[in-house]
C-alpha positions in Angstrom: 37.7 8.2 -81.3 34.0 7.2 -80.4 34.2 4.4 -77.8 30.7 2.9 -77.6 30.1 2.6 -73.9 27.8 -0.3 -73.2 28.5 -1.5 -69.8 24.7 -2.0 -69.3 24.4 -4.4 -72.2 24.8 -8.2 -71.6 28.4 -9.4 -71.6 29.3 -12.6 -73.4 30.0 -15.1 -70.7 32.5 -18.1 -70.3 29.4 -20.6 -69.7 27.9 -19.7 -73.0 31.0 -21.0 -74.9 30.9 -24.4 -76.7 33.0 -27.4 -75.5 36.6 -27.3 -76.1 37.1 -23.5 -76.1 39.8 -22.4 -73.8 38.4 -19.9 -71.3 40.7 -16.9 -70.4 40.8 -16.6 -66.6 40.1 -13.0 -66.5 36.6 -13.5 -68.2 35.6 -15.3 -65.0 36.1 -12.1 -62.8 33.0 -10.6 -61.4 34.1 -7.3 -62.6 35.6 -7.8 -66.1 36.7 -4.1 -67.0 39.8 -3.2 -65.6 40.5 0.1 -63.8 40.3 3.1 -66.0 38.8 1.3 -68.9 35.4 1.6 -70.7 33.6 -1.2 -72.7 33.2 -0.9 -76.3 31.6 -3.2 -78.9 33.6 -1.7 -81.8 37.2 -2.6 -82.4 39.4 0.5 -82.9 42.3 0.3 -85.2 45.6 1.5 -83.6 49.2 0.7 -84.6 52.6 2.4 -84.7 53.1 3.0 -88.4 50.4 1.3 -90.5 50.0 -2.1 -91.8 53.1 -3.7 -93.8 52.6 -5.4 -97.1 52.8 -9.0 -96.6 53.1 -11.7 -99.5 51.5 -14.8 -98.1 53.5 -16.8 -100.4 56.7 -15.5 -98.6 55.2 -15.2 -95.1 56.9 -17.3 -92.3 56.7 -17.7 -88.5 60.1 -18.3 -86.9 61.1 -19.3 -83.4 64.6 -18.7 -82.3 66.9 -17.8 -79.5 66.9 -20.0 -76.4 65.0 -23.0 -77.9 66.4 -26.3 -78.4 65.5 -26.6 -82.1 64.9 -23.3 -84.0 62.0 -23.7 -86.4 60.0 -21.8 -89.0 56.8 -22.5 -90.7 55.5 -21.1 -93.9 51.7 -20.2 -94.1 50.6 -23.8 -95.4 52.6 -25.5 -92.7 51.3 -23.0 -90.0 47.6 -23.8 -91.0 48.2 -27.5 -90.6 49.3 -27.2 -87.0 46.8 -28.1 -84.2 44.3 -25.3 -83.5 42.7 -23.9 -80.5 39.8 -21.4 -79.8 40.2 -19.0 -77.0 37.4 -17.0 -75.3 39.0 -13.8 -73.9 38.6 -10.1 -73.3 40.9 -7.5 -75.0 42.0 -4.4 -73.1 43.9 -1.5 -74.9 46.1 0.9 -73.0 44.1 3.8 -74.6 41.4 2.9 -72.1 38.9 0.8 -74.2 37.9 -2.8 -73.6 36.4 -5.3 -76.1 34.8 -8.1 -74.0 34.1 -11.7 -75.1 36.2 -12.2 -78.2 36.7 -15.7 -79.7 40.2 -16.2 -81.2 41.3 -19.2 -83.3 44.8 -20.1 -84.0 47.9 -22.1 -82.6 48.7 -22.1 -79.0 52.0 -20.4 -78.2 52.8 -23.4 -76.0 52.3 -25.7 -79.0 54.7 -23.8 -81.2 57.5 -24.0 -78.5 56.8 -27.7 -78.0 57.4 -28.1 -81.6 60.6 -26.1 -81.2 61.9 -28.8 -78.8 61.0 -26.9 -75.8 62.9 -24.1 -74.1 66.5 -23.9 -72.7 66.9 -23.6 -68.9 67.8 -19.9 -69.0 64.9 -18.8 -71.1 62.9 -16.1 -69.3 61.6 -13.7 -71.8 60.1 -13.5 -75.3 60.6 -10.6 -77.7 57.7 -10.6 -80.5 58.8 -9.5 -83.9 56.3 -8.0 -86.4 56.5 -7.5 -90.0 55.7 -3.8 -89.6 59.0 -2.0 -90.0 61.0 -4.0 -87.4 58.3 -3.5 -84.7 58.9 -5.7 -81.4 57.3 -6.0 -78.1 58.6 -7.9 -74.9 56.8 -10.4 -72.8 57.6 -12.4 -69.6 57.6 -16.2 -70.4 54.8 -17.2 -68.2 52.5 -14.6 -69.8 53.5 -15.8 -73.3 53.1 -19.5 -72.5 49.7 -19.1 -70.7 47.0 -21.4 -71.8 45.1 -18.6 -73.4 48.0 -17.2 -75.4 48.0 -17.9 -79.1 48.9 -16.8 -82.5 45.6 -16.2 -84.0 44.2 -16.0 -87.6 40.6 -15.8 -87.0 38.5 -13.5 -84.6 34.8 -14.4 -83.9 34.8 -17.0 -86.7 36.1 -14.6 -89.4 39.6 -14.3 -90.6 41.6 -11.2 -89.4 41.5 -8.2 -91.5 44.9 -6.6 -92.4 44.1 -3.5 -90.1 43.8 -6.0 -87.2 47.0 -7.9 -87.8 46.3 -10.4 -90.9 47.5 -12.9 -91.8 48.4 -13.7 -88.0 48.8 -11.9 -84.7 49.8 -12.7 -81.2 47.1 -12.6 -78.7 48.1 -12.5 -75.0 44.8 -11.7 -73.3 46.0 -11.1 -69.7 48.1 -8.2 -70.8 47.3 -4.9 -72.5 46.6 -5.3 -76.1 50.0 -3.7 -77.4 51.6 -6.8 -76.3 49.5 -8.9 -78.7 51.7 -8.0 -81.8 50.0 -7.7 -85.0 51.4 -9.0 -88.3 53.7 -11.4 -86.3 56.7 -12.8 -87.9 58.7 -14.4 -85.0 59.2 -15.0 -81.5 62.8 -14.7 -80.0 63.4 -16.4 -76.6 65.8 -14.5 -74.3 67.4 -14.8 -71.0 66.7 -11.3 -69.9 64.1 -8.6 -70.5 64.5 -6.3 -73.6 62.3 -3.4 -74.2 60.2 -3.4 -77.5 59.1 -0.4 -79.6 56.4 1.1 -77.2 58.5 0.0 -74.2 61.4 2.1 -75.4 59.0 5.0 -75.8 57.7 5.1 -72.2 55.2 2.1 -72.0 55.4 -0.3 -69.1 57.6 -3.4 -69.5 54.8 -5.7 -68.5 51.5 -4.1 -69.1 49.1 -5.8 -66.6 45.7 -4.0 -67.1 44.5 -5.0 -63.6 47.4 -3.1 -62.1 47.2 -0.2 -64.6 50.7 -0.8 -65.8 50.3 1.6 -68.7 53.6 3.7 -68.6 57.0 3.4 -67.2 57.5 1.0 -64.2 54.8 2.7 -61.9 
């Protein structure tokens, strides 16, 4: 795959963003490219088994598990929820980084607020995709960070199917496989549970700044 290395080109900066945009804290680092990564201005397409077929009329996003009030939204209901925009970098475990993305959608914290909040024993989230039962796990603090959202737009344009339309999870402070495409639900658990890539050798957390790519090391 041809990753376009452009480290010498200007990088979109937090101070260039309009008022009201949530700034992901990693974009304020003096060095924004994590160890072992190279910058690309392209957006490579990677997934486990290809995009699923999703009928928007039947699409829903549901929250369940250790929440006080399990809830689900259809597409029209989800689109009516309060929206945020987030300026963030995007780091793939395959060693490319796309800097300065603007995502738009609904904050994960807002979704759980509308589910009546979390029960005291809640500690992890398992994200469920529409793609053949695909899942990925997240520690609760990462999933509820201010820059985590369920996005429908990227850089002002609707997501394409290849990049997770109609809606995908975005958790900027972890490697991009944690930002589940084709999101269908968030399940709250009291213990960590490996998802698809984690069961196949990927790290359980996936912090790019510590190169948590594979296993626990």
